[in-house]
N, C-alpha and C positions, 0 to 999 in steps of 0.2 A: 402662627398661633403659639403662644407660650403656655407651658403647663404649670408654671409657678415654681419649678424646681431649679434651684441654683446649683451650678456645677462649678467646682473649684479644683485647682490642681493641688495635690497633696504635697508635692515636693517641687520647688522651682527648678531644681536640677534636672527633673524628668517631667516635662510638661505633657508628655503623651498619656500619663496616668491621671485620670480625672475621677473625683469622688463627689457624690451628691451630698450636699449639706443638709437638705431637708428630709432626713430619714426618720424612721420611727423612733419615738422616745422610749428606749429600752428601760431606762430607770423608772418611768411611769408604769410600764407593764410589770416589772419585777416588784415595784412598790405596791401595786394593787394586789398581787398574789401574796406578798408578805403580810399585808394588812388583813387579808382574809384569814390567814393562819393565826395571826395575833388575836383577832376577834374570837376565833374558835377556841383557842387555848384560854383566853380570858373567861369566856362563858363556862368552860369546863372546870377550871381550877379556882377561879375567884367567885363566880356566881353559883357554882355547883349545879349547873344545868346544861343539858346537851344543846348545841346550837340548832338552829332551824335546819330543816332538810335542804333548803335552797343553799345555805352556806356550805353544807357538806358537799352538795352537788357541784357548786362552782369551784370550791377549793380542791375537790378531787379531780375535776376536769382540768384545772390549772396544773395540778401536780403531775397528772398523767401526760398532759401536753408538754410540760417542761422536760419530763423524763424522756419522752419519745424524741423531742427535738434535740436534747443533749446527746442521747445515744446515737442518733442519726449523724450529728456533726462529728462526734468522736470517731465513729466508724468510717465516715467519709474522708476525714483528714488523718486517719490513723498513722499513715507512714510519715507525714510531715506535721504532726500535731503541734510540736514545740515551736515550729516556725510560724504557725498560724496564730498563736497566742501573742 
């Protein structure tokens, strides 16, 4: 039974290393969060009105989640952070 995930080798010189091609679309996730922030700023500075509470809630949750994830990754790879980039 296949799961639909393609596995490919990243480097033909080292076939033991395999990477999954069907991963999450990180650009879509970051674009969604950036879009929320743009809408909030547009409402505040252009239309001169506060965004809806749901926009604040989702944008705040996204920002807090991104901060927690970033902090966790930096602390986890602190000793070899430059190599992980």
